[in-house]
mmCIF file of the protein (N, C-alpha, C, O) and its ligand, coordinates in Angstrom:
data_MODEL
# 
_entry.id   MODEL 
# 
loop_
_entity.id 
_entity.type 
_entity.pdbx_number_of_molecules 
1 polymer     1 
2 non-polymer 1 
# 
_entity_poly.entity_id                      1 
_entity_poly.type                           'polypeptide(L)' 
_entity_poly.nstd_linkage                   no 
_entity_poly.nstd_monomer                   no 
_entity_poly.pdbx_seq_one_letter_code       
;(UNK)(UNK)(UNK)(UNK)(UNK)(UNK)(UNK)(UNK)(UNK)(UNK)(UNK)(UNK)(UNK)(UNK)(UNK)(UNK)
(UNK)(UNK)(UNK)(UNK)(UNK)(UNK)(UNK)(UNK)(UNK)(UNK)(UNK)(UNK)(UNK)(UNK)(UNK)(UNK)
(UNK)(UNK)(UNK)(UNK)(UNK)(UNK)(UNK)(UNK)(UNK)(UNK)(UNK)(UNK)(UNK)(UNK)(UNK)(UNK)
(UNK)(UNK)(UNK)(UNK)(UNK)(UNK)
;
_entity_poly.pdbx_seq_one_letter_code_can   XXXXXXXXXXXXXXXXXXXXXXXXXXXXXXXXXXXXXXXXXXXXXXXXXXXXXX 
_entity_poly.pdbx_strand_id                 A 
# 
loop_
_entity_poly_seq.entity_id 
_entity_poly_seq.num 
_entity_poly_seq.mon_id 
_entity_poly_seq.hetero 
1 1  UNK n 
1 2  UNK n 
1 3  UNK n 
1 4  UNK n 
1 5  UNK n 
1 6  UNK n 
1 7  UNK n 
1 8  UNK n 
1 9  UNK n 
1 10 UNK n 
1 11 UNK n 
1 12 UNK n 
1 13 UNK n 
1 14 UNK n 
1 15 UNK n 
1 16 UNK n 
1 17 UNK n 
1 18 UNK n 
1 19 UNK n 
1 20 UNK n 
1 21 UNK n 
1 22 UNK n 
1 23 UNK n 
1 24 UNK n 
1 25 UNK n 
1 26 UNK n 
1 27 UNK n 
1 28 UNK n 
1 29 UNK n 
1 30 UNK n 
1 31 UNK n 
1 32 UNK n 
1 33 UNK n 
1 34 UNK n 
1 35 UNK n 
1 36 UNK n 
1 37 UNK n 
1 38 UNK n 
1 39 UNK n 
1 40 UNK n 
1 41 UNK n 
1 42 UNK n 
1 43 UNK n 
1 44 UNK n 
1 45 UNK n 
1 46 UNK n 
1 47 UNK n 
1 48 UNK n 
1 49 UNK n 
1 50 UNK n 
1 51 UNK n 
1 52 UNK n 
1 53 UNK n 
1 54 UNK n 
# 
loop_
_struct_asym.id 
_struct_asym.entity_id 
A 1 
B 2 
# 
loop_
_chem_comp.id 
_chem_comp.type 
_chem_comp.mon_nstd_flag 
UNK 'L-peptide linking' . 
ZN  non-polymer         . 
# 
_pdbx_entity_nonpoly.entity_id   2 
_pdbx_entity_nonpoly.name        ? 
_pdbx_entity_nonpoly.comp_id     ZN 
# 
_pdbx_nonpoly_scheme.asym_id         B 
_pdbx_nonpoly_scheme.entity_id       2 
_pdbx_nonpoly_scheme.mon_id          ZN 
_pdbx_nonpoly_scheme.ndb_seq_num     1 
_pdbx_nonpoly_scheme.pdb_seq_num     101 
_pdbx_nonpoly_scheme.auth_seq_num    101 
_pdbx_nonpoly_scheme.pdb_mon_id      ZN 
_pdbx_nonpoly_scheme.auth_mon_id     ZN 
_pdbx_nonpoly_scheme.pdb_strand_id   A 
_pdbx_nonpoly_scheme.pdb_ins_code    . 
# 
loop_
_atom_site.group_PDB 
_atom_site.id 
_atom_site.type_symbol 
_atom_site.label_atom_id 
_atom_site.label_alt_id 
_atom_site.label_comp_id 
_atom_site.label_asym_id 
_atom_site.label_entity_id 
_atom_site.label_seq_id 
_atom_site.pdbx_PDB_ins_code 
_atom_site.Cartn_x 
_atom_site.Cartn_y 
_atom_site.Cartn_z 
_atom_site.occupancy 
_atom_site.B_iso_or_equiv 
_atom_site.pdbx_formal_charge 
_atom_site.auth_seq_id 
_atom_site.auth_comp_id 
_atom_site.auth_asym_id 
_atom_site.auth_atom_id 
_atom_site.pdbx_PDB_model_num 
ATOM   1   N  N  . UNK A 1 1  ? 3.636   -35.935 -15.703 1.00 0.00 ? 1   UNK A N  1 
ATOM   2   C  CA . UNK A 1 1  ? 3.929   -34.503 -15.603 1.00 0.00 ? 1   UNK A CA 1 
ATOM   3   C  C  . UNK A 1 1  ? 2.674   -33.749 -15.202 1.00 0.00 ? 1   UNK A C  1 
ATOM   4   O  O  . UNK A 1 1  ? 1.600   -33.929 -15.776 1.00 0.00 ? 1   UNK A O  1 
ATOM   5   N  N  . UNK A 1 2  ? 2.839   -32.915 -14.215 1.00 0.00 ? 2   UNK A N  1 
ATOM   6   C  CA . UNK A 1 2  ? 1.727   -32.084 -13.771 1.00 0.00 ? 2   UNK A CA 1 
ATOM   7   C  C  . UNK A 1 2  ? 2.121   -30.619 -13.893 1.00 0.00 ? 2   UNK A C  1 
ATOM   8   O  O  . UNK A 1 2  ? 3.190   -30.200 -13.447 1.00 0.00 ? 2   UNK A O  1 
ATOM   9   N  N  . UNK A 1 3  ? 1.245   -29.871 -14.496 1.00 0.00 ? 3   UNK A N  1 
ATOM   10  C  CA . UNK A 1 3  ? 1.539   -28.438 -14.541 1.00 0.00 ? 3   UNK A CA 1 
ATOM   11  C  C  . UNK A 1 3  ? 0.292   -27.642 -14.190 1.00 0.00 ? 3   UNK A C  1 
ATOM   12  O  O  . UNK A 1 3  ? -0.834  -28.062 -14.458 1.00 0.00 ? 3   UNK A O  1 
ATOM   13  N  N  . UNK A 1 4  ? 0.515   -26.518 -13.602 1.00 0.00 ? 4   UNK A N  1 
ATOM   14  C  CA . UNK A 1 4  ? -0.596  -25.661 -13.198 1.00 0.00 ? 4   UNK A CA 1 
ATOM   15  C  C  . UNK A 1 4  ? -1.091  -24.876 -14.406 1.00 0.00 ? 4   UNK A C  1 
ATOM   16  O  O  . UNK A 1 4  ? -0.313  -24.265 -15.138 1.00 0.00 ? 4   UNK A O  1 
ATOM   17  N  N  . UNK A 1 5  ? -2.372  -24.908 -14.586 1.00 0.00 ? 5   UNK A N  1 
ATOM   18  C  CA . UNK A 1 5  ? -2.975  -24.120 -15.654 1.00 0.00 ? 5   UNK A CA 1 
ATOM   19  C  C  . UNK A 1 5  ? -3.759  -22.982 -15.033 1.00 0.00 ? 5   UNK A C  1 
ATOM   20  O  O  . UNK A 1 5  ? -4.442  -23.155 -14.024 1.00 0.00 ? 5   UNK A O  1 
ATOM   21  N  N  . UNK A 1 6  ? -3.652  -21.839 -15.638 1.00 0.00 ? 6   UNK A N  1 
ATOM   22  C  CA . UNK A 1 6  ? -4.404  -20.685 -15.165 1.00 0.00 ? 6   UNK A CA 1 
ATOM   23  C  C  . UNK A 1 6  ? -5.221  -20.122 -16.314 1.00 0.00 ? 6   UNK A C  1 
ATOM   24  O  O  . UNK A 1 6  ? -4.754  -20.070 -17.452 1.00 0.00 ? 6   UNK A O  1 
ATOM   25  N  N  . UNK A 1 7  ? -6.435  -19.703 -16.015 1.00 0.00 ? 7   UNK A N  1 
ATOM   26  C  CA . UNK A 1 7  ? -7.249  -19.091 -17.063 1.00 0.00 ? 7   UNK A CA 1 
ATOM   27  C  C  . UNK A 1 7  ? -6.642  -17.766 -17.507 1.00 0.00 ? 7   UNK A C  1 
ATOM   28  O  O  . UNK A 1 7  ? -6.125  -17.012 -16.683 1.00 0.00 ? 7   UNK A O  1 
ATOM   29  N  N  . UNK A 1 8  ? -6.704  -17.483 -18.789 1.00 0.00 ? 8   UNK A N  1 
ATOM   30  C  CA . UNK A 1 8  ? -6.149  -16.229 -19.292 1.00 0.00 ? 8   UNK A CA 1 
ATOM   31  C  C  . UNK A 1 8  ? -7.235  -15.306 -19.818 1.00 0.00 ? 8   UNK A C  1 
ATOM   32  O  O  . UNK A 1 8  ? -6.975  -14.156 -20.172 1.00 0.00 ? 8   UNK A O  1 
ATOM   33  N  N  . UNK A 1 9  ? -8.444  -15.821 -19.865 1.00 0.00 ? 9   UNK A N  1 
ATOM   34  C  CA . UNK A 1 9  ? -9.560  -14.990 -20.330 1.00 0.00 ? 9   UNK A CA 1 
ATOM   35  C  C  . UNK A 1 9  ? -10.775 -15.305 -19.482 1.00 0.00 ? 9   UNK A C  1 
ATOM   36  O  O  . UNK A 1 9  ? -10.951 -16.427 -19.007 1.00 0.00 ? 9   UNK A O  1 
ATOM   37  N  N  . UNK A 1 10 ? -11.600 -14.303 -19.304 1.00 0.00 ? 10  UNK A N  1 
ATOM   38  C  CA . UNK A 1 10 ? -12.854 -14.535 -18.597 1.00 0.00 ? 10  UNK A CA 1 
ATOM   39  C  C  . UNK A 1 10 ? -13.860 -13.508 -19.056 1.00 0.00 ? 10  UNK A C  1 
ATOM   40  O  O  . UNK A 1 10 ? -13.503 -12.413 -19.489 1.00 0.00 ? 10  UNK A O  1 
ATOM   41  N  N  . UNK A 1 11 ? -15.109 -13.872 -18.957 1.00 0.00 ? 11  UNK A N  1 
ATOM   42  C  CA . UNK A 1 11 ? -16.159 -12.934 -19.339 1.00 0.00 ? 11  UNK A CA 1 
ATOM   43  C  C  . UNK A 1 11 ? -17.296 -13.040 -18.344 1.00 0.00 ? 11  UNK A C  1 
ATOM   44  O  O  . UNK A 1 11 ? -17.524 -14.087 -17.738 1.00 0.00 ? 11  UNK A O  1 
ATOM   45  N  N  . UNK A 1 12 ? -18.007 -11.930 -18.190 1.00 0.00 ? 12  UNK A N  1 
ATOM   46  C  CA . UNK A 1 12 ? -19.122 -11.883 -17.245 1.00 0.00 ? 12  UNK A CA 1 
ATOM   47  C  C  . UNK A 1 12 ? -20.389 -12.351 -17.932 1.00 0.00 ? 12  UNK A C  1 
ATOM   48  O  O  . UNK A 1 12 ? -20.720 -11.890 -19.025 1.00 0.00 ? 12  UNK A O  1 
ATOM   49  N  N  . UNK A 1 13 ? -21.091 -13.263 -17.291 1.00 0.00 ? 13  UNK A N  1 
ATOM   50  C  CA . UNK A 1 13 ? -22.318 -13.793 -17.872 1.00 0.00 ? 13  UNK A CA 1 
ATOM   51  C  C  . UNK A 1 13 ? -23.477 -12.814 -17.699 1.00 0.00 ? 13  UNK A C  1 
ATOM   52  O  O  . UNK A 1 13 ? -24.536 -13.005 -18.297 1.00 0.00 ? 13  UNK A O  1 
ATOM   53  N  N  . UNK A 1 14 ? -23.294 -11.784 -16.901 1.00 0.00 ? 14  UNK A N  1 
ATOM   54  C  CA . UNK A 1 14 ? -24.384 -10.845 -16.630 1.00 0.00 ? 14  UNK A CA 1 
ATOM   55  C  C  . UNK A 1 14 ? -24.328 -9.611  -17.520 1.00 0.00 ? 14  UNK A C  1 
ATOM   56  O  O  . UNK A 1 14 ? -25.339 -9.230  -18.111 1.00 0.00 ? 14  UNK A O  1 
ATOM   57  N  N  . UNK A 1 15 ? -23.142 -8.971  -17.624 1.00 0.00 ? 15  UNK A N  1 
ATOM   58  C  CA . UNK A 1 15 ? -23.065 -7.708  -18.354 1.00 0.00 ? 15  UNK A CA 1 
ATOM   59  C  C  . UNK A 1 15 ? -22.199 -7.805  -19.603 1.00 0.00 ? 15  UNK A C  1 
ATOM   60  O  O  . UNK A 1 15 ? -22.146 -6.858  -20.388 1.00 0.00 ? 15  UNK A O  1 
ATOM   61  N  N  . UNK A 1 16 ? -21.518 -8.936  -19.802 1.00 0.00 ? 16  UNK A N  1 
ATOM   62  C  CA . UNK A 1 16 ? -20.755 -9.125  -21.016 1.00 0.00 ? 16  UNK A CA 1 
ATOM   63  C  C  . UNK A 1 16 ? -19.342 -8.587  -20.954 1.00 0.00 ? 16  UNK A C  1 
ATOM   64  O  O  . UNK A 1 16 ? -18.628 -8.604  -21.956 1.00 0.00 ? 16  UNK A O  1 
ATOM   65  N  N  . UNK A 1 17 ? -18.924 -8.107  -19.782 1.00 0.00 ? 17  UNK A N  1 
ATOM   66  C  CA . UNK A 1 17 ? -17.554 -7.626  -19.632 1.00 0.00 ? 17  UNK A CA 1 
ATOM   67  C  C  . UNK A 1 17 ? -16.572 -8.745  -19.920 1.00 0.00 ? 17  UNK A C  1 
ATOM   68  O  O  . UNK A 1 17 ? -16.768 -9.881  -19.490 1.00 0.00 ? 17  UNK A O  1 
ATOM   69  N  N  . UNK A 1 18 ? -15.514 -8.421  -20.650 1.00 0.00 ? 18  UNK A N  1 
ATOM   70  C  CA . UNK A 1 18 ? -14.485 -9.432  -20.912 1.00 0.00 ? 18  UNK A CA 1 
ATOM   71  C  C  . UNK A 1 18 ? -13.127 -8.903  -20.478 1.00 0.00 ? 18  UNK A C  1 
ATOM   72  O  O  . UNK A 1 18 ? -12.811 -7.726  -20.652 1.00 0.00 ? 18  UNK A O  1 
ATOM   73  N  N  . UNK A 1 19 ? -12.343 -9.789  -19.918 1.00 0.00 ? 19  UNK A N  1 
ATOM   74  C  CA . UNK A 1 19 ? -11.032 -9.411  -19.411 1.00 0.00 ? 19  UNK A CA 1 
ATOM   75  C  C  . UNK A 1 19 ? -10.004 -10.448 -19.819 1.00 0.00 ? 19  UNK A C  1 
ATOM   76  O  O  . UNK A 1 19 ? -10.321 -11.609 -20.077 1.00 0.00 ? 19  UNK A O  1 
ATOM   77  N  N  . UNK A 1 20 ? -8.763  -9.989  -19.868 1.00 0.00 ? 20  UNK A N  1 
ATOM   78  C  CA . UNK A 1 20 ? -7.634  -10.878 -20.120 1.00 0.00 ? 20  UNK A CA 1 
ATOM   79  C  C  . UNK A 1 20 ? -6.640  -10.755 -18.989 1.00 0.00 ? 20  UNK A C  1 
ATOM   80  O  O  . UNK A 1 20 ? -6.453  -9.677  -18.425 1.00 0.00 ? 20  UNK A O  1 
ATOM   81  N  N  . UNK A 1 21 ? -6.003  -11.867 -18.660 1.00 0.00 ? 21  UNK A N  1 
ATOM   82  C  CA . UNK A 1 21 ? -4.981  -11.852 -17.619 1.00 0.00 ? 21  UNK A CA 1 
ATOM   83  C  C  . UNK A 1 21 ? -3.700  -11.238 -18.182 1.00 0.00 ? 21  UNK A C  1 
ATOM   84  O  O  . UNK A 1 21 ? -3.220  -11.641 -19.241 1.00 0.00 ? 21  UNK A O  1 
ATOM   85  N  N  . UNK A 1 22 ? -3.154  -10.257 -17.461 1.00 0.00 ? 22  UNK A N  1 
ATOM   86  C  CA . UNK A 1 22 ? -1.911  -9.616  -17.858 1.00 0.00 ? 22  UNK A CA 1 
ATOM   87  C  C  . UNK A 1 22 ? -0.781  -10.169 -16.993 1.00 0.00 ? 22  UNK A C  1 
ATOM   88  O  O  . UNK A 1 22 ? -0.690  -9.860  -15.805 1.00 0.00 ? 22  UNK A O  1 
ATOM   89  N  N  . UNK A 1 23 ? 0.068   -10.980 -17.594 1.00 0.00 ? 23  UNK A N  1 
ATOM   90  C  CA . UNK A 1 23 ? 1.161   -11.590 -16.832 1.00 0.00 ? 23  UNK A CA 1 
ATOM   91  C  C  . UNK A 1 23 ? 2.112   -10.555 -16.257 1.00 0.00 ? 23  UNK A C  1 
ATOM   92  O  O  . UNK A 1 23 ? 2.586   -10.697 -15.129 1.00 0.00 ? 23  UNK A O  1 
ATOM   93  N  N  . UNK A 1 24 ? 2.387   -9.527  -17.022 1.00 0.00 ? 24  UNK A N  1 
ATOM   94  C  CA . UNK A 1 24 ? 3.347   -8.515  -16.594 1.00 0.00 ? 24  UNK A CA 1 
ATOM   95  C  C  . UNK A 1 24 ? 2.875   -7.785  -15.337 1.00 0.00 ? 24  UNK A C  1 
ATOM   96  O  O  . UNK A 1 24 ? 3.651   -7.533  -14.416 1.00 0.00 ? 24  UNK A O  1 
ATOM   97  N  N  . UNK A 1 25 ? 1.604   -7.458  -15.324 1.00 0.00 ? 25  UNK A N  1 
ATOM   98  C  CA . UNK A 1 25 ? 1.058   -6.714  -14.193 1.00 0.00 ? 25  UNK A CA 1 
ATOM   99  C  C  . UNK A 1 25 ? 0.419   -7.623  -13.147 1.00 0.00 ? 25  UNK A C  1 
ATOM   100 O  O  . UNK A 1 25 ? 0.074   -7.179  -12.052 1.00 0.00 ? 25  UNK A O  1 
ATOM   101 N  N  . UNK A 1 26 ? 0.265   -8.900  -13.498 1.00 0.00 ? 26  UNK A N  1 
ATOM   102 C  CA . UNK A 1 26 ? -0.356  -9.868  -12.594 1.00 0.00 ? 26  UNK A CA 1 
ATOM   103 C  C  . UNK A 1 26 ? -1.737  -9.411  -12.145 1.00 0.00 ? 26  UNK A C  1 
ATOM   104 O  O  . UNK A 1 26 ? -2.070  -9.449  -10.961 1.00 0.00 ? 26  UNK A O  1 
ATOM   105 N  N  . UNK A 1 27 ? -2.519  -8.983  -13.105 1.00 0.00 ? 27  UNK A N  1 
ATOM   106 C  CA . UNK A 1 27 ? -3.899  -8.607  -12.804 1.00 0.00 ? 27  UNK A CA 1 
ATOM   107 C  C  . UNK A 1 27 ? -4.737  -8.684  -14.066 1.00 0.00 ? 27  UNK A C  1 
ATOM   108 O  O  . UNK A 1 27 ? -4.216  -8.722  -15.181 1.00 0.00 ? 27  UNK A O  1 
ATOM   109 N  N  . UNK A 1 28 ? -6.065  -8.706  -13.861 1.00 0.00 ? 28  UNK A N  1 
ATOM   110 C  CA . UNK A 1 28 ? -6.994  -8.744  -14.980 1.00 0.00 ? 28  UNK A CA 1 
ATOM   111 C  C  . UNK A 1 28 ? -7.116  -7.370  -15.601 1.00 0.00 ? 28  UNK A C  1 
ATOM   112 O  O  . UNK A 1 28 ? -7.163  -6.352  -14.911 1.00 0.00 ? 28  UNK A O  1 
ATOM   113 N  N  . UNK A 1 29 ? -7.166  -7.368  -16.923 1.00 0.00 ? 29  UNK A N  1 
ATOM   114 C  CA . UNK A 1 29 ? -7.373  -6.123  -17.652 1.00 0.00 ? 29  UNK A CA 1 
ATOM   115 C  C  . UNK A 1 29 ? -8.584  -6.271  -18.558 1.00 0.00 ? 29  UNK A C  1 
ATOM   116 O  O  . UNK A 1 29 ? -8.846  -7.341  -19.107 1.00 0.00 ? 29  UNK A O  1 
ATOM   117 N  N  . UNK A 1 30 ? -9.316  -5.173  -18.700 1.00 0.00 ? 30  UNK A N  1 
ATOM   118 C  CA . UNK A 1 30 ? -10.479 -5.191  -19.580 1.00 0.00 ? 30  UNK A CA 1 
ATOM   119 C  C  . UNK A 1 30 ? -10.016 -5.423  -21.014 1.00 0.00 ? 30  UNK A C  1 
ATOM   120 O  O  . UNK A 1 30 ? -9.140  -4.719  -21.518 1.00 0.00 ? 30  UNK A O  1 
ATOM   121 N  N  . UNK A 1 31 ? -10.611 -6.412  -21.659 1.00 0.00 ? 31  UNK A N  1 
ATOM   122 C  CA . UNK A 1 31 ? -10.215 -6.743  -23.015 1.00 0.00 ? 31  UNK A CA 1 
ATOM   123 C  C  . UNK A 1 31 ? -10.808 -5.746  -24.006 1.00 0.00 ? 31  UNK A C  1 
ATOM   124 O  O  . UNK A 1 31 ? -10.087 -4.918  -24.562 1.00 0.00 ? 31  UNK A O  1 
ATOM   125 N  N  . UNK A 1 32 ? -12.102 -5.822  -24.224 1.00 0.00 ? 32  UNK A N  1 
ATOM   126 C  CA . UNK A 1 32 ? -12.720 -4.871  -25.151 1.00 0.00 ? 32  UNK A CA 1 
ATOM   127 C  C  . UNK A 1 32 ? -14.038 -4.319  -24.602 1.00 0.00 ? 32  UNK A C  1 
ATOM   128 O  O  . UNK A 1 32 ? -14.351 -3.143  -24.781 1.00 0.00 ? 32  UNK A O  1 
ATOM   129 N  N  . UNK A 1 33 ? -14.796 -5.176  -23.939 1.00 0.00 ? 33  UNK A N  1 
ATOM   130 C  CA . UNK A 1 33 ? -16.105 -4.763  -23.452 1.00 0.00 ? 33  UNK A CA 1 
ATOM   131 C  C  . UNK A 1 33 ? -16.033 -4.461  -21.965 1.00 0.00 ? 33  UNK A C  1 
ATOM   132 O  O  . UNK A 1 33 ? -15.777 -5.354  -21.158 1.00 0.00 ? 33  UNK A O  1 
ATOM   133 N  N  . UNK A 1 34 ? -16.258 -3.205  -21.599 1.00 0.00 ? 34  UNK A N  1 
ATOM   134 C  CA . UNK A 1 34 ? -16.128 -2.820  -20.194 1.00 0.00 ? 34  UNK A CA 1 
ATOM   135 C  C  . UNK A 1 34 ? -17.292 -3.315  -19.349 1.00 0.00 ? 34  UNK A C  1 
ATOM   136 O  O  . UNK A 1 34 ? -17.139 -3.552  -18.150 1.00 0.00 ? 34  UNK A O  1 
ATOM   137 N  N  . UNK A 1 35 ? -18.453 -3.471  -19.972 1.00 0.00 ? 35  UNK A N  1 
ATOM   138 C  CA . UNK A 1 35 ? -19.616 -3.950  -19.238 1.00 0.00 ? 35  UNK A CA 1 
ATOM   139 C  C  . UNK A 1 35 ? -20.131 -2.899  -18.274 1.00 0.00 ? 35  UNK A C  1 
ATOM   140 O  O  . UNK A 1 35 ? -19.885 -1.704  -18.437 1.00 0.00 ? 35  UNK A O  1 
ATOM   141 N  N  . UNK A 1 36 ? -20.850 -3.368  -17.269 1.00 0.00 ? 36  UNK A N  1 
ATOM   142 C  CA . UNK A 1 36 ? -21.470 -2.484  -16.294 1.00 0.00 ? 36  UNK A CA 1 
ATOM   143 C  C  . UNK A 1 36 ? -20.592 -2.423  -15.049 1.00 0.00 ? 36  UNK A C  1 
ATOM   144 O  O  . UNK A 1 36 ? -20.337 -3.443  -14.408 1.00 0.00 ? 36  UNK A O  1 
ATOM   145 N  N  . UNK A 1 37 ? -20.126 -1.206  -14.710 1.00 0.00 ? 37  UNK A N  1 
ATOM   146 C  CA . UNK A 1 37 ? -19.223 -1.068  -13.565 1.00 0.00 ? 37  UNK A CA 1 
ATOM   147 C  C  . UNK A 1 37 ? -19.908 -1.413  -12.249 1.00 0.00 ? 37  UNK A C  1 
ATOM   148 O  O  . UNK A 1 37 ? -19.245 -1.731  -11.261 1.00 0.00 ? 37  UNK A O  1 
ATOM   149 N  N  . UNK A 1 38 ? -21.230 -1.351  -12.239 1.00 0.00 ? 38  UNK A N  1 
ATOM   150 C  CA . UNK A 1 38 ? -21.964 -1.661  -11.017 1.00 0.00 ? 38  UNK A CA 1 
ATOM   151 C  C  . UNK A 1 38 ? -22.354 -3.135  -10.937 1.00 0.00 ? 38  UNK A C  1 
ATOM   152 O  O  . UNK A 1 38 ? -22.940 -3.585  -9.952  1.00 0.00 ? 38  UNK A O  1 
ATOM   153 N  N  . UNK A 1 39 ? -22.022 -3.865  -11.976 1.00 0.00 ? 39  UNK A N  1 
ATOM   154 C  CA . UNK A 1 39 ? -22.367 -5.284  -12.003 1.00 0.00 ? 39  UNK A CA 1 
ATOM   155 C  C  . UNK A 1 39 ? -21.516 -6.058  -11.008 1.00 0.00 ? 39  UNK A C  1 
ATOM   156 O  O  . UNK A 1 39 ? -20.312 -5.827  -10.896 1.00 0.00 ? 39  UNK A O  1 
ATOM   157 N  N  . UNK A 1 40 ? -22.148 -6.974  -10.290 1.00 0.00 ? 40  UNK A N  1 
ATOM   158 C  CA . UNK A 1 40 ? -21.387 -7.933  -9.496  1.00 0.00 ? 40  UNK A CA 1 
ATOM   159 C  C  . UNK A 1 40 ? -21.081 -9.085  -10.439 1.00 0.00 ? 40  UNK A C  1 
ATOM   160 O  O  . UNK A 1 40 ? -21.875 -10.011 -10.606 1.00 0.00 ? 40  UNK A O  1 
ATOM   161 N  N  . UNK A 1 41 ? -19.912 -9.000  -11.048 1.00 0.00 ? 41  UNK A N  1 
ATOM   162 C  CA . UNK A 1 41 ? -19.624 -9.867  -12.174 1.00 0.00 ? 41  UNK A CA 1 
ATOM   163 C  C  . UNK A 1 41 ? -19.683 -11.346 -11.812 1.00 0.00 ? 41  UNK A C  1 
ATOM   164 O  O  . UNK A 1 41 ? -19.184 -11.784 -10.775 1.00 0.00 ? 41  UNK A O  1 
ATOM   165 N  N  . UNK A 1 42 ? -20.309 -12.087 -12.703 1.00 0.00 ? 42  UNK A N  1 
ATOM   166 C  CA . UNK A 1 42 ? -20.353 -13.539 -12.586 1.00 0.00 ? 42  UNK A CA 1 
ATOM   167 C  C  . UNK A 1 42 ? -19.468 -14.091 -13.689 1.00 0.00 ? 42  UNK A C  1 
ATOM   168 O  O  . UNK A 1 42 ? -19.889 -14.200 -14.841 1.00 0.00 ? 42  UNK A O  1 
ATOM   169 N  N  . UNK A 1 43 ? -18.249 -14.437 -13.331 1.00 0.00 ? 43  UNK A N  1 
ATOM   170 C  CA . UNK A 1 43 ? -17.253 -14.804 -14.340 1.00 0.00 ? 43  UNK A CA 1 
ATOM   171 C  C  . UNK A 1 43 ? -17.470 -16.207 -14.861 1.00 0.00 ? 43  UNK A C  1 
ATOM   172 O  O  . UNK A 1 43 ? -17.618 -17.170 -14.109 1.00 0.00 ? 43  UNK A O  1 
ATOM   173 N  N  . UNK A 1 44 ? -17.483 -16.281 -16.174 1.00 0.00 ? 44  UNK A N  1 
ATOM   174 C  CA . UNK A 1 44 ? -17.543 -17.562 -16.848 1.00 0.00 ? 44  UNK A CA 1 
ATOM   175 C  C  . UNK A 1 44 ? -16.168 -17.788 -17.481 1.00 0.00 ? 44  UNK A C  1 
ATOM   176 O  O  . UNK A 1 44 ? -15.914 -17.352 -18.603 1.00 0.00 ? 44  UNK A O  1 
ATOM   177 N  N  . UNK A 1 45 ? -15.298 -18.463 -16.760 1.00 0.00 ? 45  UNK A N  1 
ATOM   178 C  CA . UNK A 1 45 ? -13.931 -18.658 -17.264 1.00 0.00 ? 45  UNK A CA 1 
ATOM   179 C  C  . UNK A 1 45 ? -13.966 -19.650 -18.410 1.00 0.00 ? 45  UNK A C  1 
ATOM   180 O  O  . UNK A 1 45 ? -13.806 -19.274 -19.571 1.00 0.00 ? 45  UNK A O  1 
ATOM   181 N  N  . UNK A 1 46 ? -14.175 -20.908 -18.088 1.00 0.00 ? 46  UNK A N  1 
ATOM   182 C  CA . UNK A 1 46 ? -14.555 -21.881 -19.111 1.00 0.00 ? 46  UNK A CA 1 
ATOM   183 C  C  . UNK A 1 46 ? -15.331 -22.968 -18.408 1.00 0.00 ? 46  UNK A C  1 
ATOM   184 O  O  . UNK A 1 46 ? -15.134 -23.208 -17.217 1.00 0.00 ? 46  UNK A O  1 
ATOM   185 N  N  . UNK A 1 47 ? -16.200 -23.619 -19.127 1.00 0.00 ? 47  UNK A N  1 
ATOM   186 C  CA . UNK A 1 47 ? -17.016 -24.650 -18.516 1.00 0.00 ? 47  UNK A CA 1 
ATOM   187 C  C  . UNK A 1 47 ? -16.224 -25.868 -18.109 1.00 0.00 ? 47  UNK A C  1 
ATOM   188 O  O  . UNK A 1 47 ? -16.639 -26.615 -17.224 1.00 0.00 ? 47  UNK A O  1 
ATOM   189 N  N  . UNK A 1 48 ? -15.085 -26.075 -18.746 1.00 0.00 ? 48  UNK A N  1 
ATOM   190 C  CA . UNK A 1 48 ? -14.326 -27.295 -18.515 1.00 0.00 ? 48  UNK A CA 1 
ATOM   191 C  C  . UNK A 1 48 ? -12.992 -27.019 -17.837 1.00 0.00 ? 48  UNK A C  1 
ATOM   192 O  O  . UNK A 1 48 ? -12.111 -27.878 -17.805 1.00 0.00 ? 48  UNK A O  1 
ATOM   193 N  N  . UNK A 1 49 ? -12.854 -25.832 -17.303 1.00 0.00 ? 49  UNK A N  1 
ATOM   194 C  CA . UNK A 1 49 ? -11.575 -25.467 -16.690 1.00 0.00 ? 49  UNK A CA 1 
ATOM   195 C  C  . UNK A 1 49 ? -11.245 -26.364 -15.509 1.00 0.00 ? 49  UNK A C  1 
ATOM   196 O  O  . UNK A 1 49 ? -12.079 -26.583 -14.630 1.00 0.00 ? 49  UNK A O  1 
ATOM   197 N  N  . UNK A 1 50 ? -10.026 -26.879 -15.497 1.00 0.00 ? 50  UNK A N  1 
ATOM   198 C  CA . UNK A 1 50 ? -9.502  -27.611 -14.351 1.00 0.00 ? 50  UNK A CA 1 
ATOM   199 C  C  . UNK A 1 50 ? -8.147  -27.035 -14.003 1.00 0.00 ? 50  UNK A C  1 
ATOM   200 O  O  . UNK A 1 50 ? -7.317  -26.831 -14.889 1.00 0.00 ? 50  UNK A O  1 
ATOM   201 N  N  . UNK A 1 51 ? -7.907  -26.769 -12.731 1.00 0.00 ? 51  UNK A N  1 
ATOM   202 C  CA . UNK A 1 51 ? -6.681  -26.071 -12.345 1.00 0.00 ? 51  UNK A CA 1 
ATOM   203 C  C  . UNK A 1 51 ? -5.417  -26.907 -12.535 1.00 0.00 ? 51  UNK A C  1 
ATOM   204 O  O  . UNK A 1 51 ? -4.338  -26.359 -12.761 1.00 0.00 ? 51  UNK A O  1 
ATOM   205 N  N  . UNK A 1 52 ? -5.546  -28.209 -12.445 1.00 0.00 ? 52  UNK A N  1 
ATOM   206 C  CA . UNK A 1 52 ? -4.357  -29.053 -12.569 1.00 0.00 ? 52  UNK A CA 1 
ATOM   207 C  C  . UNK A 1 52 ? -4.540  -30.017 -13.737 1.00 0.00 ? 52  UNK A C  1 
ATOM   208 O  O  . UNK A 1 52 ? -5.542  -30.727 -13.826 1.00 0.00 ? 52  UNK A O  1 
ATOM   209 N  N  . UNK A 1 53 ? -3.565  -30.027 -14.619 1.00 0.00 ? 53  UNK A N  1 
ATOM   210 C  CA . UNK A 1 53 ? -3.605  -30.919 -15.770 1.00 0.00 ? 53  UNK A CA 1 
ATOM   211 C  C  . UNK A 1 53 ? -2.571  -32.012 -15.596 1.00 0.00 ? 53  UNK A C  1 
ATOM   212 O  O  . UNK A 1 53 ? -1.391  -31.740 -15.376 1.00 0.00 ? 53  UNK A O  1 
ATOM   213 N  N  . UNK A 1 54 ? -3.023  -33.240 -15.695 1.00 0.00 ? 54  UNK A N  1 
ATOM   214 C  CA . UNK A 1 54 ? -2.089  -34.371 -15.539 1.00 0.00 ? 54  UNK A CA 1 
ATOM   215 C  C  . UNK A 1 54 ? -1.219  -34.535 -16.777 1.00 0.00 ? 54  UNK A C  1 
ATOM   216 O  O  . UNK A 1 54 ? -0.378  -35.433 -16.826 1.00 0.00 ? 54  UNK A O  1 
HETATM 217 ZN ZN . ZN  B 2 .  ? -20.623 -8.120  -15.042 1.00 0.00 2 101 ZN  A ZN 1 
# 
């Protein structure tokens, strides 16, 4: 069985912004920390994330 996995959380390694994936709106939403709006965010989804799980 193969299923597609998608990250549901991500955070910026530069400014600390954190976001959650909103299934209803199909877009990222700020979770709690807005971070720096001028930051070119470097997203750290997870270190071990793999898009396809066997
Ligand atoms: Zn950032």
